[in-house]
N, C-alpha and C positions, 0 to 999 in steps of 0.2 A: 801678373795680376789679371784676373778674369775680367773681360770687357762685358759690360751690360748695355742693353738698349736704352734709348732715351726714356721710354715708358718705365722700364725697371728702375732706372736712376731716379726718375720723378717720384715713383711710388715709394722707394726707399727713403728719399729725402723728406717727403711729406709725412710718412708714417713716423719716422724718427722725430720730426719736429712736433707733431701733434702729441704723441705719446710722452715724449720728454717734457713738453711744456705743460701737459696735464698734471704730471707728478710735481713738477717745479712750482706750478701755481698753487697747488694744495699746501705744500710746505711753506711757500712764500706768504700765503694768507695767514697761516698759523704764526709765522714770524711777525707779520704786521699787526695782527690782533694783540699779541703779547707786547709789541712795541707801543701800541696805543694805550694798553692797559697800565703799563709800567711807567711810561714817559708821557709828557704833556703834548698838546697839539703844537706847541712851539717847536718841538723837535721835528715834527712832520713838516712844518713850515720851513725850517732851516734846510732840511734834506731836499725839499722841492726847489728852494731858492738856489742853493749851491749847485745842484744838478743842472739847473738852467744856465747858470753862469759858466760852468765848464762846457756845456753844450755850445755856448757862444765862442769859447776859446777853441773848440774843435774846428772852427773856421780855418785854423792853420792847416788842417788836413787837405782842404781845397778840392775835395772830390777825387783825390789821387787814386783811392781804392777802386772806384768805379771805372776810371780811365784805364788802370792797369789790368783789371779783370777783362775788359773789352779787348785790350791789346793782346791778351793771352789766348783768346779763342782761336785765332788763325794758326799760330805756331803749335798749339795743342792738337788741332785737327790734322796738321801736317807732321806731327811727332818731331818737331824741330827742337831738340833738347838744348842746343846751344843758344837759340833765340830765347827760349823760356828762361834759361839761366841768366842771360843778359838783362832781360826785363826785370827779373826778381832782384838782381843786384842793384839795378837802378832804383827799384822800389825801396830796398833796404836803406840806401843812402838818403833818400828823400824822407823816410820816416824817422831816421835818427835826428835829422835837422828839425823836423816838425816837433818831435818830442821835447827837444831842448828849447825850442821857441815857445811852446805851450807853457813849459815850466817858468821861463823868464817872465812872460807876460802875466802868468797867473800870480807870481810873487809880487809883481808890480801893482796888481789890483788890491792887495792886502790893505794898504792904508786908506782905501776909498770905500770899504765895506760899510762904514757908518753912514755914508751918504744915501745908501739904499735902505738900510735898516735904521729907521728913525728912533724907534723905541727898543731898548735892549730886551731881547727875548728872555723868557723865564727858564733859563738853562743853567746848570751848575758848571759846565765845562767852559773853557775859554773858547770864544767864538772863532778866533783866529786859528787856534789849533785844529778845530773841526774843519775849517776851510782848507787848511794845509793838507790834512789827510785825504780830503776829496781830491785835491790837486795832485797829490802824490800818486794816487791810484790811477788818475787819468794819464799822467806823464809816463808811468811805467808801461802802460798798455801799448804805447807806440813802438817800443823797441822789439817786440816780438809778434804783434798781432797781424802784421802785413802778410804773413805766409798763409793766413786763412783765405785770402783771395785766390791763391793757386788751387786750393782744394775746391773752392766754389766753381772756378772755371773748369776744373776737371769733372764737374758734375758730382762731386763727393761732399756736398754740403752737409750730408747726414753726419759726417765725422765732426765737423765744426759744431753742429747742433748738439750732437751726443756729448761731446766733451763739455760744452757750455752748461748743459743741464745737470750732468753728473757732478761737476765741480760746484755749481750754484746750489744744488740741493745739499751737498756737504756743507757749504758755507752757511746756508740758512739754519741747518740743524745745530751747528756749533754756535751761531749767533743767538739762537733761541736759548740754548743752555747758558750762555754767558749772561744774557739779559736777565734770565730768571734767577741766576745765582748772585750776580754782582750789581745789577741795575746801572752799569756804567756804559754810557754811550760811546766813549772813546775806545774802549775795548771792542765794542761792536764794529766801529769803523776800521780799526786795525785789522780785524779778521777779514773785513771786506777788501782791504788793500792787498793782503796776503793771498787770498784766493783769486783775486783778479789777476795778479801776477802769475799765479800757478796755472790758470787757464791759458793765458797767452803763451807761456813757456811750453805747455803741453802741446798746443797746436803747432808751435814751431818745431818741436822735437818730432812730431808725427810727420810733418811735411819733409823734414830732413831725412827721416828714415825711409819714407816711401819714394822720395825723389831726390836722392843724394847728389845728382848732377847739378842741382840749383846752386850749390855752394862751390862748384868748380870754377876756376878762373877761366874766363872766356873773353871774346872780343866784345867791346862796348857796342851799344846801339849806334847806328849811323845817324847822321844829322837829320835825314828825312824822317826816320822812325821817331827820334827824339822830338822833332818838331810836331809830328802828328800827336804824340802823347801830350805834349804841352798845350797844343791847341784844344784838346779835349779837357785838359785840366783847367784851362782858362774858362771854358764854358761852364764846367761844373763848379768852379769857384764862385761864380756869380749866382748859380743855382743854389749853392749851399748857403751863401750869404742871405738870400731871401728866405730860405727855409729856417735858418736860425732866428732871423728877425720875427718870423711868424710863430714858430714853435717854442722858442725859448724866452720869450719876453712876457708871457702871460703871468707867470708867477712873480716876476720882477714888478710888473704893473700892479698886481693885486697887493703885493707887499707895500708898495708906495701909497696906494689909495685906501687900502683896507687893513693893512697890518699883517704881520707874519702869522698870526693865529688863523686868519681867514684862509691863508695859503694851506695850512694844515687841514682845515675843514674841506676845502675844495679838492685837496689831493686824494681824499678818500673816494671821491667820485671819478676823478681823472685816472685813478688806479684801475678802475673797472674798464674804462676805455682803452687804457694802455695794455691791459692783459688781453682783451679781445683783439685789439689791433695787432699785437705781437703774435698772437696765435694765428690769425689769418695771414699776416705778413709772412709767417713761416712757410705757408703753403706757396705763396707767390715767389718768395726768395728761393725756395726749393726748386722752382721751375726755371729760374733765371739761366742756369747753365744749359739746361735742355733746350730752352727757347733760343739761346745763342747758337747751339748746335743745329737746331731746326732751320734757323735763318741762313746759316752757312751752307746748308746742304739741300734745301728744298726750294720750290718756286713760290711766287707771291700768292698764288691761289691757296696753297696749303697753309701758308703763314696767316692769311686772312681768316681762313676757316677756324684755325686754332685760336686766333685773337677773339673771335666772336664767342667761342666756347668759354674762354678765359673771362671775357667781359660779363657773360651771364653768370658764371660762378662768382665773380666779383660782386655783382648786385645781390645775388642770393645770400651769400655769406654776410656781407656788410649790412644789407637791409634787415636780415633776421637779427643780427647782433644789435643794430641800432634800436630796433623796436624793443628788444629786451632791456637795453640800457635805459631807455626813456621811462619805462613803467615798472622796472624791478629794482633798479639800483638804490632807490630811496629806502626800500624795505631791507635790502642787504646791509646798507650802512647802519640802519637801526639795529639789526640783529647782531652784527659783528662788532660795532664800535660804541653803540649806545645812541639813544634818541637825541642827545645833545649835539651830535654831529650831523643830524639830518638837516638838509637845506631845502629851500622852496622848490617845488616841482619844476619851475622854469629852468633851474640849473641843470638837472639831468636831461631835460628836453633839448636845450641848446647844445649841451655836450654830445648828445646823440646825433644831432644834425651835423655838428662839426665832424664827428667820427665818420658818419656816412659820406659826407662830401669829400673828406680827405681820402677815405678808403676807395672811393669809386674811380680814382685815377691809378690804382695799383696795376691794373692790366696794361694801361697805357705806358706807365713808367717801366714795367718789366720789358715791354717791347722796345721802348726808347733806349734803355740801357743796352739791351742785346743787339740793337741795330747801330749803336754808336751815334745816335742823333743828339749828342750833347750840346751842340752849338745852337740848336733851335730853342728859342725861348729864354736864352741866357740873360737878355737885357730886360725883357718885359717882367721877369720875375723880381727884379729890383723893386718894381712898383708894389708887389705883394707886401714886402716888408715895410715900405714907406706908408702905404695905406693903412696897414695894421697898426703901426706906431701912432699915426695921426688919430685913428679911430679909438685906440686904447685910451688916449688922453681925453677925447671928447666923450665917448660912451662910458668909459671907466669912471669919469667924474660924475656923469649923470646917472648911470644905472649900476655902478659898482661892479661886482664880480660878473654878473650877467652881461653887462655891457662889454667887458673885456673879452669874454668868450664869443659874444656876438661880433665883435670887431674882427676876430680871427676868421670867422666864417665868411663875412662880407668881403674881406680882403682876398680870400682864396677864390670866391665866386667870380670876382671881377678880373682875375688874372689866370693863374696856372690851372684852375679846374677846367677851363675850356681850352687853353692853349696846348696843354700836354697831349690830349688826344688829337687835337687838330694837327699838330706836328707829326704824330705817328701816322695818321691817315694820309696826309698830303705828301709827306716826304719819305715815309717808310713803306707803308702798304700801297701807296699810289691809288687811294680810293677817295671818293668825295666825302669830306668831313661831315656833311649834312646828314649822311647815313647814321653816323655815330650819335649826333645830337638828337635826332628823331628817336632813336632807341633809348637815350637817356631820359627824354621827356616821358616816354612810355613807362620807364622804370619809376620815375618820380611820381607819376599819377597813381600807379599801383601801390607804391609805398605809402602815400598819403591816405589812400583808402584803407590799407591795412592798419595804419596808425590810428585812424578814427575808430575802426572797429575794436581794436585792442584797448584803446583808451576807455571806450564805453563799457566794455566787459570788465576791465580791471577796476574801474571805479565802483563796481558792484561788490568787490571783494572786501569784506570787513571781518576777517577771521583773525586768529592768533597769528603772530608775525611769521612763524615758520610755515604755517598753512598758506598764508597769503603769498609768500614767495613761491612756493611750489605751484599753487593754482595759477598765478600770473605767468610763470615760466611756461606752463602748459598752454595757457591761452595764447601767449605771444608766439610760441613755437608752432602750434597747430594752425592758427589763422594764417601766419606768414607762409608756411610751407604749402598749405593747401592752395592759397591764392596764387603763389608763384607757379606751382605745378599746373594748375588749371589754365593760367594765362600763357604758358610757354610750352605746353605739352607737344604741340604740333610744329614748333619752330625747328628750323634746320639745325641750329646750334644745340638745342636741347637734345635732339636725336643723336647728334655727334657726341655730345657729352655722355649720354647713356651708353653709347657704343664703346667709348674709351673706358668707362667704368667696367663694362662687361669684359673687355680685353684684359684689364688690370687684374680682375678677379680670377680670370682663367690662368694668367701667369702666376698669380699667387698660389692657386691650387696645385699647379704643376710643380712649383718650388717646394 
């Protein structure tokens, strides 16, 4: 197998992620538009609610995936096939147990669904059957998906991404046809389960084909190695708990305070943030293996320089996307789903702020994972979930959906949004964390100025809905990019960033 440089691997991973996601998003939107037109908002609400419940059940995974990926970096760099095989076999056993545990706990939750859903949703299908299909899809994923971590650690995330989007696009096309012809939600979910299994099986087959030695019998990990993995898993388990409490309780809280239909309305907006976050996350996830290799083979100065570049790219992408979300998403909902689904402007604004605040720690988390700094922040993150739950009750009761989204942002601001980069700077990069926070303050001030300019200009747009969308996208894009370029043109990281782009383009032309 031909070996590539870190830059080539990064380019291939990023390109595959963006191209595949673009096509997948278009097909996914068509599928969702048809979904909304054929089925009621209650179906959207159920989908969002059950997805959140199963996200909470994913706590059983305990962050094993990240811990194993980190454990693979060194043996991969040393080409230690026996050690790689031993780690993967340990991983396999863990995920079989996890899958069974998720299934048992998921079934145990069935009798308690009525405690969350006070009013029966306006759906024809049995609510328990719908939940079971969601659960089945989740359980099946654990028996094969673990091998994707090997491909990621090998800097071949483009394979994982490529398989994901090819199969997802096929799934959406068939779902569109089934919905159009039958109007049956159960069949829609059955297709989802089948293709989910197909994706995980395909990844497993690819890993077995390219790295057949991972299935060979070998010596087990020694006690010290196992202890190190479990130490990281323990830290990641706490981290995952807080993440679930923060990310997976909003729809449950909205259901409790405002009903299942409101979840469906809000999901049209959170879909945009999810799409944009997934797209940008593809870029950072594509770099994880390369960052791990960088850290394993270079000095701290080079690591710090690349972090600053990554952090600027982080701000650029998430700032640009957040501005667009705030001022364009309402018009998009109007055009795609109908004016009856449009919510007050404060909803897309608070979602945009949430999106930006969460997104701005991507660079830090990429480095934290690659450096194996899992133990730092493991306990403080519990407070994120506790604060979020408490504020969900207080602000949700007082301000409804807006209050629940506001609670999430406040909880993050008080905890992991500052501690994640602090840990990376202090314990990983060995730099003064104040340097990071000064730069984030500069970023925030610039973004506020951009936001005020875009808000004023977008408020002048009173055209037909399609023209409105196009004009607002142009306004948000032009203002955001010009401001960022003007502000950072002479910075060291911006020049470094441009130099890397130039080198990538040269490599691409040679190829």
